[in-house]
Each structure stands twice: as structure tokens, then as C-alpha cells.
N, C-alpha and C positions, 0 to 999 in steps of 0.2 A: 412448544411454548412452556415456560417454566411456571413455578408456583405463583399463586396470586399475591400481589403486593397489598399494602394497606390502602384505605380510601385516601382520596386526594383533597386538596384544599377546595374552597368554595368554587364550584364550577361557574357560577354567575360572575364571579370576579375575573375568572380566566377569560370568559367570553367578552366581558366588557373591555378587556385589554386589547382585543382584536387578534387576528391571525398574525403570525410571525414565523421566524425561523424554527421555533420550538413549539409551535401550536398551530393545529389545523383542525377542521371539523367537517363532517359530511352528514347528509340526511340518511334515513334508513335505506333508501334505494341507491346506495353508492355503487359506483363502478368498481369492480375488482381491480382493474388496471390502475385506476386513479388512486385507490387506497394503497396498492402495492408500490406505486411510484413515490407516494409521500412517505411511507414507512422506510423504503430504501434510501430516499434522500436524507431523512433524519438520521438513519443508521450511519450514513457516511459523513454526517456533520456532527453536531453536538447532542444528538438525541432530541427527544421532545414528547409531546402528547398529542394524540388524535382523539377527538370526541365524536362519537357516532350518535345521531338522533337530533342534529341541529341543522337548521336551514342555513345554507352557505351564504346567502346574500344579507340577511338581516340578523343573523346570529340568534334567531328565535328558536327556542327549544320545542320541538314537536314530539320528542320521545321515540321509543321503539315499541312496536307491537309484538314482534316475534324475536325475543332475545336469543333463543337457542339457534335460530337460523342465522342471525347476524353474527354470533360468535363463530359459527361454522364458516361463514364467508370470510371472516377475519383470518382464520387459519388458512383458507385457500389463498388469500392475498399474500400471506407470509411465505407460502410455498412457492410463489412465483419468483421470488428473489433467488439469486444464486451467489453464494451458498444460501441455503434456506435461513430465513430470519427466525431466530429462537428468542421469543419475547415473553415477558410476563403475561399471564392471563388477563384479558380485559376485565375491568372492574365496573360493576353496576353502581351508578350514582343517581340519587333522586334530586331533580331540579324542578321546582314549581309543580310538584306532583307528577312529573314525568320521569321515566327511566331512560337514562342514557348510558352508554358504555364508554369508558376511558381506556385507551390503549397507551401504554408507556413504551417508548423506545429509549432504552438506557444509553447514557453517554459512554464512550470508550469501548464500544463493541470490538471484538478481536479481528474482524474481517473487513474487507472492502467489498461491498455488495453491488451487484448489477442486475438489471432487469432487461432480459433479452439482449445482452451485450451493451446496454446503456448504463453508464455510471453517472448517478445523479447526486445532487446535493441541494441544500436549501439556500435560497436567495430571497430574503424577505418572506413573503407569504407564498412564493412560487417554488416549484421544483425546476432545476436547470441542470444541464450536462456539466460535468466537472471539466474544467480546462486541462489540457494535457500536462502542463507543468504541475498544477495542483494535484492531479491524479497521481503522478509519479511520487510526489512528496507524501501523499496519503498512503500509498502502497509501501513506501519505505517506513513511514511512522508506525504502521500496523504490522510490520514484519512480513508483508507479502512479497515485496521486492527487496532482494538482497543488496547489500552495499555495493558489490561488484557491478551491479547493473545501473548504478547512478552515474551521472555525467560530472566529471571534475570541472570546477569553475574555470572558464576561459580556455579549456582544452579544445583543440581543433585537429583536423586530419593531418596538418603539417607537423604535429607533435609525435606522429608515429613513424617508425623506422621502416622504410620500404624494403630493405634487405631482410629484416627479420620476418616481415609479412610474406615475402617471396619464399623464404625458407620454410615457413609454416605451410604454405600452399603446396610446396614440393613434398613435404611430409604427408600431405593429404592425397598425393598423386593427382593434384589438380593445379598444375603450374599455370595453366592458361585461364583459370577461372577468374571471374570478376571479383577482385579482392574485397571491394566494398560490400557487395551482396553477400559474400561468404561470411564476413565478419558481422554483418547485420543479423544474419540468420543464427549466429552463435552468441549473440548478446554482447559482442565487443563494440558494436556501433549502435547508436540510438538516434531516432529522429527528434530534432529539437527545433521548433520554429521553422519547419520546412527544410532543414539541412541536416546532414549526417554529422554526428560528433562522436568522439570516442568515449566509451565508458571507462570506469576504473579498471575493469578487466582488461581492456585493450591497452591502457597505459602500463599495467603491470606486465603484460605479455609482449607488447610491441613498442612501447614508448621510447623515445630518444632519451628522456630524462625523467624516469618514473618518480624519483625522489623529490621532484619539484612539488608534486601533490601529495606524495606519501613518504615523507622524510624518515619515518620509522620502518618502512618496508625494506629492511636490510638484514644481513646476516653478520653476526660477530663470530668469527672463527678464532679459536685460541688453542695453543698446545702448551701444557705445563710439563716440566722436565720429570716430575715424579707422579706418584699416584694421588697426590693431594694438591690443593691450591697453594700457590706461593707468589712472591713478588716478582719472580722471574718467569716470563712466558713469552711465547711468540703470539702475535696478534695480527689479524687482518680484517679490516672492515670491508665487507663485500656489498656492493650496490649494483644497480643496473636492473634489467628486467628479470623476471623470475627464472627463465631458462639460463640467462647469463649468470645469475647468482648460483644456481645449482651446479653449473660447470665449474665455476670458481671454487665452490665449496668442495667439490670432488677432487679438484686439483690440489687444494690445500691439504686435504686428508692424505692423498697419495704422496705428496712431497714430504709430509711430516711423518708418515709411517716409515719412511726410509731412515729417519733419524733415530728410531728406537733401537 
């Protein structure tokens, strides 16, 4: 956990507004798992605050008797998340003569957090599992999932070239392998709504028309007659899959080297 932030606004006003996506509270005898779930869900959403020392049903402030022990349990709950949640230190607040602790989960944390393999987010006052599509978008937004692993819109298995896939399996010395399973294991296919669809990586490597989704994924090859740029030059726009483009670029260099 990081350094302690300043005190928060009036806690009574927060409690009067009720629980929601960015606010939750627990009594002193909270469950480590319940707290970890809420912290993880807020971290994957827009952040929020968790108040400790409040009755969950009536939002009545009972306070905390052993502050040091509660703080230690907050650390334990944060350690249950993967990766570990690094949060500001809980802040002591006085409400109606009682001491409560306020935990802040900042917005825009750098990771996507899970609890024993479960990816959670906030839905109203509840924690719920993140739907597959939303999880993929969150992974991309936070830089966990790279662009190549995303699924191009409207792309299907029919957009892949069987001959190029067969050549790839041959290079792997696995010509008889299940190509869908092989590409799935290598991140070239992804499950979407119960069906397999190609990722951008698959389109770039095996697509029939990669430039349909990636019009700028091309090579501009040029040869100038001298050692500086001029208005006279040979030019070739190279498109296709990445292997095809590399072969065409090599051929262009080889052909034009003979002209020197």
C-alpha cells in the first residue's frame, strides 16, 4: 500500500447516499474474501471507497475496536488479489464519536485484477463476473492484452487462407495437426460467443485480404537512381499477409540490386 491520502468528505453524507458502484461498507468482523472481492471489483471498474465499521443492513456506524488488527486484515485482503492490489493506506475517520476506516481504490489502476481466477467488476452495489467481451476490452484498454490478440470486426474463419495455414503447419512439422486447435494455442484464434474467430494476428499471417481490416499494414518499396531522393524512382506497393510481403520485399531488393 502507498502513502496515506487526506481525509475524505463527510462520511455520514456518503452513507446516506447508499451503496453503489463506487461505495461499499462492512462491519468490523468482515470476511477477508468479501473485502478482497469488493476491492478487486472496484479496481477493475472506476475505483471507489470501502468504509469499515458500518453495519451493512442499516448503514449504522458501530465503529472499530481494534484499528491495528483491521488495518492488518485490509493488507491481507489486498494480497489475495492477483496481481497484488497496491492501495493508499486506510484513513481513520470520526463519525458520531466512532472511528471508522476508509479505503480508497483509485480509478485507472494499471492492471486487470483477479481473485482466484475470477475477474470481477461492480454492478450497482454488487460484485459480479466480468463478461468475456468486456474483459477483453478491459485487458486491451489497460495494456494487458496486445492489439494482435483482438478480434477484427466481422472476421470469420472463412477469411483465412487454408493454403497458407497448411504451409505453416508443414513448417511446424505438424501437417496432420488440427489447425484450429494449433492456431488457438498460438493466439491466432479466440473464442467469441461460443465460436472460434480469427484475431488480428491470424489476419496478418493467414488472411485472404488482411488489408480489409488493416489498410496501412503494407510495405512501400522504392529505389532511387542516386544516393539522394529525386522525382524519378521505382516504386512498388506491397500488400498481402506478412510472409507474402516479406517475400515480395526480398524479391524487390534482389531485382533492383541487379540494376546498380
